[in-house]
PDB file with SEQRES, HELIX, SHEET and CRYST1 records, atoms N, CA, C and O in Angstrom:
SEQRES   1 A   83  MET ASN LYS LYS ARG GLU LYS LEU ARG ALA GLN VAL LYS          
SEQRES   2 A   83  SER ARG PHE TYR TYR LEU PHE TRP GLY ALA ALA THR VAL          
SEQRES   3 A   83  SER VAL PHE ALA GLY GLN LEU TYR VAL GLY SER GLY TYR          
SEQRES   4 A   83  ARG GLN MET SER ARG SER PHE ASN ARG ILE MET ASP ALA          
SEQRES   5 A   83  ILE VAL VAL GLU LEU VAL PRO PRO ARG GLY ARG HIS PRO          
SEQRES   6 A   83  MET MET VAL PRO PRO GLU HIS GLN PHE GLU ASP PRO ILE          
SEQRES   7 A   83  GLN TYR ILE ASN ASP                                          
HELIX    1 AA1 ASN A    2  ALA A   52  1                                  51    
HELIX    2 AA2 PRO A   70  HIS A   72  5                                   3    
HELIX    3 AA3 ILE A   78  ASN A   82  1                                   5    
CRYST1    1.000    1.000    1.000  90.00  90.00  90.00 P 1           1          
ATOM      1  N   MET A   1       0.804  -1.172  -0.004  1.00  0.00           N  
ATOM      2  CA  MET A   1       0.055   0.011   0.018  1.00  0.00           C  
ATOM      3  C   MET A   1       0.870   1.247  -0.011  1.00  0.00           C  
ATOM      4  O   MET A   1       0.524   2.233  -0.662  1.00  0.00           O  
ATOM      5  N   ASN A   2       1.941   1.194   0.685  1.00  0.00           N  
ATOM      6  CA  ASN A   2       2.888   2.341   0.822  1.00  0.00           C  
ATOM      7  C   ASN A   2       3.490   2.657  -0.549  1.00  0.00           C  
ATOM      8  O   ASN A   2       3.705   3.819  -0.895  1.00  0.00           O  
ATOM      9  N   LYS A   3       3.754   1.605  -1.316  1.00  0.00           N  
ATOM     10  CA  LYS A   3       4.403   1.781  -2.639  1.00  0.00           C  
ATOM     11  C   LYS A   3       3.395   2.460  -3.650  1.00  0.00           C  
ATOM     12  O   LYS A   3       3.768   3.256  -4.512  1.00  0.00           O  
ATOM     13  N   LYS A   4       2.119   2.082  -3.469  1.00  0.00           N  
ATOM     14  CA  LYS A   4       1.066   2.619  -4.337  1.00  0.00           C  
ATOM     15  C   LYS A   4       0.908   4.138  -4.094  1.00  0.00           C  
ATOM     16  O   LYS A   4       0.677   4.920  -5.015  1.00  0.00           O  
ATOM     17  N   ARG A   5       1.043   4.504  -2.827  1.00  0.00           N  
ATOM     18  CA  ARG A   5       0.865   5.976  -2.481  1.00  0.00           C  
ATOM     19  C   ARG A   5       2.059   6.789  -3.041  1.00  0.00           C  
ATOM     20  O   ARG A   5       1.846   7.915  -3.489  1.00  0.00           O  
ATOM     21  N   GLU A   6       3.247   6.288  -3.035  1.00  0.00           N  
ATOM     22  CA  GLU A   6       4.396   6.975  -3.612  1.00  0.00           C  
ATOM     23  C   GLU A   6       4.216   7.090  -5.119  1.00  0.00           C  
ATOM     24  O   GLU A   6       4.507   8.132  -5.706  1.00  0.00           O  
ATOM     25  N   LYS A   7       3.735   6.016  -5.747  1.00  0.00           N  
ATOM     26  CA  LYS A   7       3.503   6.064  -7.208  1.00  0.00           C  
ATOM     27  C   LYS A   7       2.517   7.135  -7.527  1.00  0.00           C  
ATOM     28  O   LYS A   7       2.728   7.938  -8.435  1.00  0.00           O  
ATOM     29  N   LEU A   8       1.410   7.158  -6.768  1.00  0.00           N  
ATOM     30  CA  LEU A   8       0.318   8.154  -6.971  1.00  0.00           C  
ATOM     31  C   LEU A   8       0.904   9.613  -6.809  1.00  0.00           C  
ATOM     32  O   LEU A   8       0.579  10.518  -7.576  1.00  0.00           O  
ATOM     33  N   ARG A   9       1.745   9.775  -5.814  1.00  0.00           N  
ATOM     34  CA  ARG A   9       2.337  11.084  -5.588  1.00  0.00           C  
ATOM     35  C   ARG A   9       3.221  11.529  -6.759  1.00  0.00           C  
ATOM     36  O   ARG A   9       3.217  12.691  -7.165  1.00  0.00           O  
ATOM     37  N   ALA A  10       3.965  10.575  -7.273  1.00  0.00           N  
ATOM     38  CA  ALA A  10       4.813  10.958  -8.406  1.00  0.00           C  
ATOM     39  C   ALA A  10       4.007  11.332  -9.659  1.00  0.00           C  
ATOM     40  O   ALA A  10       4.388  12.200 -10.443  1.00  0.00           O  
ATOM     41  N   GLN A  11       2.860  10.622  -9.806  1.00  0.00           N  
ATOM     42  CA  GLN A  11       2.003  10.941 -10.944  1.00  0.00           C  
ATOM     43  C   GLN A  11       1.386  12.315 -10.829  1.00  0.00           C  
ATOM     44  O   GLN A  11       1.293  13.039 -11.821  1.00  0.00           O  
ATOM     45  N   VAL A  12       0.969  12.680  -9.647  1.00  0.00           N  
ATOM     46  CA  VAL A  12       0.436  14.020  -9.367  1.00  0.00           C  
ATOM     47  C   VAL A  12       1.504  15.085  -9.702  1.00  0.00           C  
ATOM     48  O   VAL A  12       1.204  16.077 -10.367  1.00  0.00           O  
ATOM     49  N   LYS A  13       2.668  14.884  -9.267  1.00  0.00           N  
ATOM     50  CA  LYS A  13       3.811  15.797  -9.474  1.00  0.00           C  
ATOM     51  C   LYS A  13       4.025  15.913 -10.991  1.00  0.00           C  
ATOM     52  O   LYS A  13       4.267  17.012 -11.490  1.00  0.00           O  
ATOM     53  N   SER A  14       3.941  14.829 -11.710  1.00  0.00           N  
ATOM     54  CA  SER A  14       4.190  14.809 -13.133  1.00  0.00           C  
ATOM     55  C   SER A  14       3.070  15.661 -13.837  1.00  0.00           C  
ATOM     56  O   SER A  14       3.349  16.411 -14.772  1.00  0.00           O  
ATOM     57  N   ARG A  15       1.873  15.526 -13.382  1.00  0.00           N  
ATOM     58  CA  ARG A  15       0.762  16.218 -13.964  1.00  0.00           C  
ATOM     59  C   ARG A  15       0.934  17.742 -13.886  1.00  0.00           C  
ATOM     60  O   ARG A  15       0.682  18.465 -14.849  1.00  0.00           O  
ATOM     61  N   PHE A  16       1.380  18.210 -12.689  1.00  0.00           N  
ATOM     62  CA  PHE A  16       1.605  19.683 -12.477  1.00  0.00           C  
ATOM     63  C   PHE A  16       2.816  20.133 -13.295  1.00  0.00           C  
ATOM     64  O   PHE A  16       2.827  21.249 -13.815  1.00  0.00           O  
ATOM     65  N   TYR A  17       3.847  19.267 -13.416  1.00  0.00           N  
ATOM     66  CA  TYR A  17       4.930  19.600 -14.261  1.00  0.00           C  
ATOM     67  C   TYR A  17       4.527  19.882 -15.649  1.00  0.00           C  
ATOM     68  O   TYR A  17       4.938  20.900 -16.208  1.00  0.00           O  
ATOM     69  N   TYR A  18       3.703  18.994 -16.276  1.00  0.00           N  
ATOM     70  CA  TYR A  18       3.325  19.126 -17.607  1.00  0.00           C  
ATOM     71  C   TYR A  18       2.313  20.300 -17.752  1.00  0.00           C  
ATOM     72  O   TYR A  18       2.327  20.965 -18.787  1.00  0.00           O  
ATOM     73  N   LEU A  19       1.477  20.564 -16.796  1.00  0.00           N  
ATOM     74  CA  LEU A  19       0.591  21.725 -16.831  1.00  0.00           C  
ATOM     75  C   LEU A  19       1.375  22.989 -16.798  1.00  0.00           C  
ATOM     76  O   LEU A  19       1.025  23.931 -17.509  1.00  0.00           O  
ATOM     77  N   PHE A  20       2.431  23.073 -16.007  1.00  0.00           N  
ATOM     78  CA  PHE A  20       3.289  24.296 -15.910  1.00  0.00           C  
ATOM     79  C   PHE A  20       3.927  24.538 -17.286  1.00  0.00           C  
ATOM     80  O   PHE A  20       3.854  25.626 -17.857  1.00  0.00           O  
ATOM     81  N   TRP A  21       4.550  23.474 -17.781  1.00  0.00           N  
ATOM     82  CA  TRP A  21       5.297  23.727 -19.067  1.00  0.00           C  
ATOM     83  C   TRP A  21       4.363  23.929 -20.256  1.00  0.00           C  
ATOM     84  O   TRP A  21       4.714  24.614 -21.217  1.00  0.00           O  
ATOM     85  N   GLY A  22       3.182  23.336 -20.188  1.00  0.00           N  
ATOM     86  CA  GLY A  22       2.177  23.615 -21.241  1.00  0.00           C  
ATOM     87  C   GLY A  22       1.756  25.066 -21.192  1.00  0.00           C  
ATOM     88  O   GLY A  22       1.682  25.727 -22.228  1.00  0.00           O  
ATOM     89  N   ALA A  23       1.474  25.577 -19.984  1.00  0.00           N  
ATOM     90  CA  ALA A  23       1.072  26.980 -19.839  1.00  0.00           C  
ATOM     91  C   ALA A  23       2.205  27.939 -20.234  1.00  0.00           C  
ATOM     92  O   ALA A  23       1.975  29.007 -20.802  1.00  0.00           O  
ATOM     93  N   ALA A  24       3.419  27.524 -19.918  1.00  0.00           N  
ATOM     94  CA  ALA A  24       4.563  28.413 -20.358  1.00  0.00           C  
ATOM     95  C   ALA A  24       4.721  28.415 -21.844  1.00  0.00           C  
ATOM     96  O   ALA A  24       5.046  29.454 -22.417  1.00  0.00           O  
ATOM     97  N   THR A  25       4.507  27.302 -22.500  1.00  0.00           N  
ATOM     98  CA  THR A  25       4.572  27.187 -23.990  1.00  0.00           C  
ATOM     99  C   THR A  25       3.508  28.023 -24.605  1.00  0.00           C  
ATOM    100  O   THR A  25       3.782  28.788 -25.530  1.00  0.00           O  
ATOM    101  N   VAL A  26       2.273  27.905 -24.117  1.00  0.00           N  
ATOM    102  CA  VAL A  26       1.193  28.717 -24.644  1.00  0.00           C  
ATOM    103  C   VAL A  26       1.458  30.214 -24.486  1.00  0.00           C  
ATOM    104  O   VAL A  26       1.226  30.997 -25.407  1.00  0.00           O  
ATOM    105  N   SER A  27       1.966  30.614 -23.262  1.00  0.00           N  
ATOM    106  CA  SER A  27       2.239  32.054 -23.121  1.00  0.00           C  
ATOM    107  C   SER A  27       3.290  32.549 -23.985  1.00  0.00           C  
ATOM    108  O   SER A  27       3.187  33.677 -24.466  1.00  0.00           O  
ATOM    109  N   VAL A  28       4.332  31.786 -24.238  1.00  0.00           N  
ATOM    110  CA  VAL A  28       5.411  32.240 -25.175  1.00  0.00           C  
ATOM    111  C   VAL A  28       4.884  32.312 -26.568  1.00  0.00           C  
ATOM    112  O   VAL A  28       5.265  33.206 -27.324  1.00  0.00           O  
ATOM    113  N   PHE A  29       4.000  31.383 -26.947  1.00  0.00           N  
ATOM    114  CA  PHE A  29       3.484  31.479 -28.295  1.00  0.00           C  
ATOM    115  C   PHE A  29       2.579  32.593 -28.466  1.00  0.00           C  
ATOM    116  O   PHE A  29       2.561  33.204 -29.534  1.00  0.00           O  
ATOM    117  N   ALA A  30       1.775  32.928 -27.435  1.00  0.00           N  
ATOM    118  CA  ALA A  30       0.904  34.145 -27.478  1.00  0.00           C  
ATOM    119  C   ALA A  30       1.715  35.417 -27.548  1.00  0.00           C  
ATOM    120  O   ALA A  30       1.352  36.352 -28.262  1.00  0.00           O  
ATOM    121  N   GLY A  31       2.818  35.460 -26.809  1.00  0.00           N  
ATOM    122  CA  GLY A  31       3.719  36.619 -26.881  1.00  0.00           C  
ATOM    123  C   GLY A  31       4.282  36.875 -28.242  1.00  0.00           C  
ATOM    124  O   GLY A  31       4.379  38.011 -28.705  1.00  0.00           O  
ATOM    125  N   GLN A  32       4.678  35.714 -28.915  1.00  0.00           N  
ATOM    126  CA  GLN A  32       5.278  35.786 -30.250  1.00  0.00           C  
ATOM    127  C   GLN A  32       4.216  36.319 -31.175  1.00  0.00           C  
ATOM    128  O   GLN A  32       4.542  37.171 -32.001  1.00  0.00           O  
ATOM    129  N   LEU A  33       2.903  35.866 -31.104  1.00  0.00           N  
ATOM    130  CA  LEU A  33       1.860  36.389 -31.949  1.00  0.00           C  
ATOM    131  C   LEU A  33       1.689  37.899 -31.702  1.00  0.00           C  
ATOM    132  O   LEU A  33       1.491  38.648 -32.659  1.00  0.00           O  
ATOM    133  N   TYR A  34       1.762  38.362 -30.442  1.00  0.00           N  
ATOM    134  CA  TYR A  34       1.549  39.792 -30.137  1.00  0.00           C  
ATOM    135  C   TYR A  34       2.668  40.573 -30.733  1.00  0.00           C  
ATOM    136  O   TYR A  34       2.405  41.571 -31.404  1.00  0.00           O  
ATOM    137  N   VAL A  35       3.926  40.183 -30.535  1.00  0.00           N  
ATOM    138  CA  VAL A  35       5.047  40.907 -31.121  1.00  0.00           C  
ATOM    139  C   VAL A  35       5.013  40.889 -32.604  1.00  0.00           C  
ATOM    140  O   VAL A  35       5.315  41.904 -33.232  1.00  0.00           O  
ATOM    141  N   GLY A  36       4.656  39.770 -33.209  1.00  0.00           N  
ATOM    142  CA  GLY A  36       4.552  39.707 -34.687  1.00  0.00           C  
ATOM    143  C   GLY A  36       3.488  40.622 -35.281  1.00  0.00           C  
ATOM    144  O   GLY A  36       3.710  41.211 -36.339  1.00  0.00           O  
ATOM    145  N   SER A  37       2.299  40.758 -34.601  1.00  0.00           N  
ATOM    146  CA  SER A  37       1.303  41.612 -35.073  1.00  0.00           C  
ATOM    147  C   SER A  37       1.766  43.135 -34.903  1.00  0.00           C  
ATOM    148  O   SER A  37       1.464  43.983 -35.742  1.00  0.00           O  
ATOM    149  N   GLY A  38       2.467  43.405 -33.838  1.00  0.00           N  
ATOM    150  CA  GLY A  38       2.980  44.810 -33.704  1.00  0.00           C  
ATOM    151  C   GLY A  38       4.009  45.096 -34.730  1.00  0.00           C  
ATOM    152  O   GLY A  38       4.056  46.222 -35.227  1.00  0.00           O  
ATOM    153  N   TYR A  39       4.837  44.169 -35.086  1.00  0.00           N  
ATOM    154  CA  TYR A  39       5.849  44.353 -36.124  1.00  0.00           C  
ATOM    155  C   TYR A  39       5.143  44.600 -37.457  1.00  0.00           C  
ATOM    156  O   TYR A  39       5.538  45.464 -38.239  1.00  0.00           O  
ATOM    157  N   ARG A  40       4.092  43.820 -37.691  1.00  0.00           N  
ATOM    158  CA  ARG A  40       3.344  43.951 -38.984  1.00  0.00           C  
ATOM    159  C   ARG A  40       2.730  45.395 -39.051  1.00  0.00           C  
ATOM    160  O   ARG A  40       2.796  46.058 -40.085  1.00  0.00           O  
ATOM    161  N   GLN A  41       2.161  45.831 -37.963  1.00  0.00           N  
ATOM    162  CA  GLN A  41       1.591  47.222 -37.915  1.00  0.00           C  
ATOM    163  C   GLN A  41       2.690  48.262 -38.178  1.00  0.00           C  
ATOM    164  O   GLN A  41       2.502  49.199 -38.955  1.00  0.00           O  
ATOM    165  N   MET A  42       3.824  48.080 -37.525  1.00  0.00           N  
ATOM    166  CA  MET A  42       4.924  49.070 -37.736  1.00  0.00           C  
ATOM    167  C   MET A  42       5.399  49.107 -39.163  1.00  0.00           C  
ATOM    168  O   MET A  42       5.679  50.169 -39.719  1.00  0.00           O  
ATOM    169  N   SER A  43       5.489  47.883 -39.770  1.00  0.00           N  
ATOM    170  CA  SER A  43       5.954  47.796 -41.130  1.00  0.00           C  
ATOM    171  C   SER A  43       4.930  48.466 -42.101  1.00  0.00           C  
ATOM    172  O   SER A  43       5.316  49.144 -43.053  1.00  0.00           O  
ATOM    173  N   ARG A  44       3.675  48.264 -41.838  1.00  0.00           N  
ATOM    174  CA  ARG A  44       2.658  49.007 -42.670  1.00  0.00           C  
ATOM    175  C   ARG A  44       2.790  50.475 -42.581  1.00  0.00           C  
ATOM    176  O   ARG A  44       2.796  51.150 -43.611  1.00  0.00           O  
ATOM    177  N   SER A  45       2.900  51.023 -41.377  1.00  0.00           N  
ATOM    178  CA  SER A  45       3.023  52.502 -41.206  1.00  0.00           C  
ATOM    179  C   SER A  45       4.302  53.005 -41.796  1.00  0.00           C  
ATOM    180  O   SER A  45       4.328  54.101 -42.355  1.00  0.00           O  
ATOM    181  N   PHE A  46       5.373  52.242 -41.695  1.00  0.00           N  
ATOM    182  CA  PHE A  46       6.620  52.714 -42.301  1.00  0.00           C  
ATOM    183  C   PHE A  46       6.515  52.781 -43.802  1.00  0.00           C  
ATOM    184  O   PHE A  46       7.002  53.710 -44.446  1.00  0.00           O  
ATOM    185  N   ASN A  47       5.831  51.717 -44.370  1.00  0.00           N  
ATOM    186  CA  ASN A  47       5.684  51.747 -45.831  1.00  0.00           C  
ATOM    187  C   ASN A  47       4.764  52.895 -46.240  1.00  0.00           C  
ATOM    188  O   ASN A  47       4.989  53.495 -47.291  1.00  0.00           O  
ATOM    189  N   ARG A  48       3.750  53.221 -45.463  1.00  0.00           N  
ATOM    190  CA  ARG A  48       2.907  54.412 -45.787  1.00  0.00           C  
ATOM    191  C   ARG A  48       3.750  55.688 -45.795  1.00  0.00           C  
ATOM    192  O   ARG A  48       3.576  56.524 -46.682  1.00  0.00           O  
ATOM    193  N   ILE A  49       4.649  55.856 -44.839  1.00  0.00           N  
ATOM    194  CA  ILE A  49       5.499  57.037 -44.755  1.00  0.00           C  
ATOM    195  C   ILE A  49       6.403  57.062 -45.940  1.00  0.00           C  
ATOM    196  O   ILE A  49       6.505  58.102 -46.590  1.00  0.00           O  
ATOM    197  N   MET A  50       7.068  55.986 -46.266  1.00  0.00           N  
ATOM    198  CA  MET A  50       7.986  55.911 -47.357  1.00  0.00           C  
ATOM    199  C   MET A  50       7.294  56.150 -48.722  1.00  0.00           C  
ATOM    200  O   MET A  50       7.919  56.706 -49.625  1.00  0.00           O  
ATOM    201  N   ASP A  51       6.009  55.738 -48.890  1.00  0.00           N  
ATOM    202  CA  ASP A  51       5.363  55.974 -50.125  1.00  0.00           C  
ATOM    203  C   ASP A  51       4.914  57.433 -50.229  1.00  0.00           C  
ATOM    204  O   ASP A  51       4.639  57.908 -51.331  1.00  0.00           O  
ATOM    205  N   ALA A  52       4.836  58.144 -49.118  1.00  0.00           N  
ATOM    206  CA  ALA A  52       4.399  59.505 -49.136  1.00  0.00           C  
ATOM    207  C   ALA A  52       5.559  60.489 -49.422  1.00  0.00           C  
ATOM    208  O   ALA A  52       5.324  61.636 -49.803  1.00  0.00           O  
ATOM    209  N   ILE A  53       6.790  60.032 -49.236  1.00  0.00           N  
ATOM    210  CA  ILE A  53       7.981  60.889 -49.480  1.00  0.00           C  
ATOM    211  C   ILE A  53       8.324  60.829 -50.965  1.00  0.00           C  
ATOM    212  O   ILE A  53       8.471  59.760 -51.557  1.00  0.00           O  
ATOM    213  N   VAL A  54       8.451  62.071 -51.558  1.00  0.00           N  
ATOM    214  CA  VAL A  54       8.793  62.150 -52.924  1.00  0.00           C  
ATOM    215  C   VAL A  54      10.165  62.820 -53.015  1.00  0.00           C  
ATOM    216  O   VAL A  54      10.375  63.925 -52.515  1.00  0.00           O  
ATOM    217  N   VAL A  55      11.049  62.145 -53.641  1.00  0.00           N  
ATOM    218  CA  VAL A  55      12.446  62.672 -53.767  1.00  0.00           C  
ATOM    219  C   VAL A  55      12.602  63.160 -55.158  1.00  0.00           C  
ATOM    220  O   VAL A  55      12.362  62.418 -56.110  1.00  0.00           O  
ATOM    221  N   GLU A  56      12.998  64.395 -55.307  1.00  0.00           N  
ATOM    222  CA  GLU A  56      13.219  64.956 -56.643  1.00  0.00           C  
ATOM    223  C   GLU A  56      14.655  65.271 -56.804  1.00  0.00           C  
ATOM    224  O   GLU A  56      15.215  66.053 -56.037  1.00  0.00           O  
ATOM    225  N   LEU A  57      15.254  64.695 -57.763  1.00  0.00           N  
ATOM    226  CA  LEU A  57      16.656  64.905 -58.033  1.00  0.00           C  
ATOM    227  C   LEU A  57      16.787  66.044 -59.054  1.00  0.00           C  
ATOM    228  O   LEU A  57      16.327  65.923 -60.189  1.00  0.00           O  
ATOM    229  N   VAL A  58      17.417  67.148 -58.640  1.00  0.00           N  
ATOM    230  CA  VAL A  58      17.607  68.271 -59.509  1.00  0.00           C  
ATOM    231  C   VAL A  58      19.053  68.545 -59.716  1.00  0.00           C  
ATOM    232  O   VAL A  58      19.767  68.713 -58.727  1.00  0.00           O  
ATOM    233  N   PRO A  59      19.534  68.605 -60.887  1.00  0.00           N  
ATOM    234  CA  PRO A  59      20.933  68.854 -61.129  1.00  0.00           C  
ATOM    235  C   PRO A  59      21.387  70.281 -60.594  1.00  0.00           C  
ATOM    236  O   PRO A  59      20.616  71.234 -60.709  1.00  0.00           O  
ATOM    237  N   PRO A  60      22.505  70.412 -60.071  1.00  0.00           N  
ATOM    238  CA  PRO A  60      22.976  71.727 -59.562  1.00  0.00           C  
ATOM    239  C   PRO A  60      22.954  72.797 -60.635  1.00  0.00           C  
ATOM    240  O   PRO A  60      23.295  72.545 -61.791  1.00  0.00           O  
ATOM    241  N   ARG A  61      22.540  74.018 -60.231  1.00  0.00           N  
ATOM    242  CA  ARG A  61      22.405  75.117 -61.231  1.00  0.00           C  
ATOM    243  C   ARG A  61      23.744  75.764 -61.536  1.00  0.00           C  
ATOM    244  O   ARG A  61      24.030  76.085 -62.690  1.00  0.00           O  
ATOM    245  N   GLY A  62      24.528  75.951 -60.561  1.00  0.00           N  
ATOM    246  CA  GLY A  62      25.798  76.622 -60.756  1.00  0.00           C  
ATOM    247  C   GLY A  62      26.974  75.606 -60.690  1.00  0.00           C  
ATOM    248  O   GLY A  62      26.775  74.401 -60.534  1.00  0.00           O  
ATOM    249  N   ARG A  63      28.127  76.121 -60.808  1.00  0.00           N  
ATOM    250  CA  ARG A  63      29.296  75.181 -60.685  1.00  0.00           C  
ATOM    251  C   ARG A  63      29.825  75.395 -59.280  1.00  0.00           C  
ATOM    252  O   ARG A  63      29.574  76.407 -58.624  1.00  0.00           O  
ATOM    253  N   HIS A  64      30.572  74.383 -58.855  1.00  0.00           N  
ATOM    254  CA  HIS A  64      31.240  74.466 -57.547  1.00  0.00           C  
ATOM    255  C   HIS A  64      32.364  75.456 -57.666  1.00  0.00           C  
ATOM    256  O   HIS A  64      33.059  75.503 -58.681  1.00  0.00           O  
ATOM    257  N   PRO A  65      32.552  76.281 -56.589  1.00  0.00           N  
ATOM    258  CA  PRO A  65      33.611  77.333 -56.732  1.00  0.00           C  
ATOM    259  C   PRO A  65      35.007  76.816 -56.850  1.00  0.00           C  
ATOM    260  O   PRO A  65      35.902  77.579 -57.213  1.00  0.00           O  
ATOM    261  N   MET A  66      35.243  75.579 -56.568  1.00  0.00           N  
ATOM    262  CA  MET A  66      36.574  75.069 -56.710  1.00  0.00           C  
ATOM    263  C   MET A  66      36.841  74.380 -58.002  1.00  0.00           C  
ATOM    264  O   MET A  66      37.952  73.902 -58.230  1.00  0.00           O  
ATOM    265  N   MET A  67      35.794  74.308 -58.914  1.00  0.00           N  
ATOM    266  CA  MET A  67      35.952  73.643 -60.194  1.00  0.00           C  
ATOM    267  C   MET A  67      36.420  74.671 -61.224  1.00  0.00           C  
ATOM    268  O   MET A  67      36.078  75.851 -61.148  1.00  0.00           O  
ATOM    269  N   VAL A  68      37.180  74.213 -62.149  1.00  0.00           N  
ATOM    270  CA  VAL A  68      37.654  75.116 -63.275  1.00  0.00           C  
ATOM    271  C   VAL A  68      36.443  75.276 -64.256  1.00  0.00           C  
ATOM    272  O   VAL A  68      35.778  74.290 -64.573  1.00  0.00           O  
ATOM    273  N   PRO A  69      36.179  76.462 -64.706  1.00  0.00           N  
ATOM    274  CA  PRO A  69      35.092  76.642 -65.642  1.00  0.00           C  
ATOM    275  C   PRO A  69      35.402  75.935 -66.945  1.00  0.00           C  
ATOM    276  O   PRO A  69      36.558  75.887 -67.366  1.00  0.00           O  
ATOM    277  N   PRO A  70      34.388  75.386 -67.587  1.00  0.00           N  
ATOM    278  CA  PRO A  70      34.620  74.601 -68.800  1.00  0.00           C  
ATOM    279  C   PRO A  70      35.186  75.401 -69.972  1.00  0.00           C  
ATOM    280  O   PRO A  70      35.867  74.823 -70.819  1.00  0.00           O  
ATOM    281  N   GLU A  71      34.929  76.710 -70.052  1.00  0.00           N  
ATOM    282  CA  GLU A  71      35.443  77.519 -71.206  1.00  0.00           C  
ATOM    283  C   GLU A  71      36.940  77.761 -71.054  1.00  0.00           C  
ATOM    284  O   GLU A  71      37.575  78.096 -72.054  1.00  0.00           O  
ATOM    285  N   HIS A  72      37.544  77.620 -69.898  1.00  0.00           N  
ATOM    286  CA  HIS A  72      38.979  77.847 -69.744  1.00  0.00           C  
ATOM    287  C   HIS A  72      39.734  76.508 -69.630  1.00  0.00           C  
ATOM    288  O   HIS A  72      40.910  76.491 -69.268  1.00  0.00           O  
ATOM    289  N   GLN A  73      39.078  75.423 -69.931  1.00  0.00           N  
ATOM    290  CA  GLN A  73      39.725  74.136 -69.689  1.00  0.00           C  
ATOM    291  C   GLN A  73      40.908  73.929 -70.777  1.00  0.00           C  
ATOM    292  O   GLN A  73      41.944  73.356 -70.440  1.00  0.00           O  
ATOM    293  N   PHE A  74      40.740  74.364 -71.954  1.00  0.00           N  
ATOM    294  CA  PHE A  74      41.730  73.994 -72.983  1.00  0.00           C  
ATOM    295  C   PHE A  74      42.423  75.241 -73.492  1.00  0.00           C  
ATOM    296  O   PHE A  74      42.909  75.200 -74.623  1.00  0.00           O  
ATOM    297  N   GLU A  75      42.515  76.334 -72.776  1.00  0.00           N  
ATOM    298  CA  GLU A  75      43.222  77.503 -73.164  1.00  0.00           C  
ATOM    299  C   GLU A  75      44.731  77.261 -73.080  1.00  0.00           C  
ATOM    300  O   GLU A  75      45.190  76.407 -72.323  1.00  0.00           O  
ATOM    301  N   ASP A  76      45.463  77.991 -73.833  1.00  0.00           N  
ATOM    302  CA  ASP A  76      46.882  77.886 -73.792  1.00  0.00           C  
ATOM    303  C   ASP A  76      47.467  78.618 -72.605  1.00  0.00           C  
ATOM    304  O   ASP A  76      47.298  79.833 -72.503  1.00  0.00           O  
ATOM    305  N   PRO A  77      48.141  77.938 -71.714  1.00  0.00           N  
ATOM    306  CA  PRO A  77      48.648  78.605 -70.508  1.00  0.00           C  
ATOM    307  C   PRO A  77      49.801  79.510 -70.772  1.00  0.00           C  
ATOM    308  O   PRO A  77      50.159  80.297 -69.896  1.00  0.00           O  
ATOM    309  N   ILE A  78      50.422  79.448 -71.957  1.00  0.00           N  
ATOM    310  CA  ILE A  78      51.543  80.263 -72.299  1.00  0.00           C  
ATOM    311  C   ILE A  78      51.086  81.710 -72.428  1.00  0.00           C  
ATOM    312  O   ILE A  78      51.830  82.608 -72.034  1.00  0.00           O  
ATOM    313  N   GLN A  79      49.924  81.971 -72.949  1.00  0.00           N  
ATOM    314  CA  GLN A  79      49.465  83.384 -73.104  1.00  0.00           C  
ATOM    315  C   GLN A  79      49.427  84.151 -71.815  1.00  0.00           C  
ATOM    316  O   GLN A  79      49.635  85.364 -71.796  1.00  0.00           O  
ATOM    317  N   TYR A  80      49.154  83.432 -70.708  1.00  0.00           N  
ATOM    318  CA  TYR A  80      49.195  84.115 -69.409  1.00  0.00           C  
ATOM    319  C   TYR A  80      50.519  84.430 -68.924  1.00  0.00           C  
ATOM    320  O   TYR A  80      50.693  85.359 -68.136  1.00  0.00           O  
ATOM    321  N   ILE A  81      51.503  83.675 -69.372  1.00  0.00           N  
ATOM    322  CA  ILE A  81      52.912  83.936 -68.969  1.00  0.00           C  
ATOM    323  C   ILE A  81      53.448  85.194 -69.687  1.00  0.00           C  
ATOM    324  O   ILE A  81      54.150  86.021 -69.106  1.00  0.00           O  
ATOM    325  N   ASN A  82      53.073  85.296 -71.008  1.00  0.00           N  
ATOM    326  CA  ASN A  82      53.573  86.372 -71.859  1.00  0.00           C  
ATOM    327  C   ASN A  82      52.917  87.693 -71.560  1.00  0.00           C  
ATOM    328  O   ASN A  82      53.487  88.718 -71.937  1.00  0.00           O  
ATOM    329  N   ASP A  83      51.737  87.765 -70.898  1.00  0.00           N  
ATOM    330  CA  ASP A  83      51.061  89.013 -70.579  1.00  0.00           C  
ATOM    331  C   ASP A  83      51.767  89.795 -69.512  1.00  0.00           C  
ATOM    332  O   ASP A  83      51.311  90.875 -69.135  1.00  0.00           O  
TER     333      ASP A  83                                                      
END                                                                             
């Protein structure tokens, strides 16, 4: 009779063990669903923002002050020495 009581006690312990880990698994799975849905919402709002932004590429109007003007590119440098 004593052996039967110990066996019953071990089975009760086992049942609570599996209930605990089952509940932990379900809560982790639910948390993953919650985070995934939040990520999906954030992705959609980010895509809406990026679709609303219009980038217009306009070539520069003037030249950079450190660049040589194109009309003086091929002049003869000797004429400046003779002046």
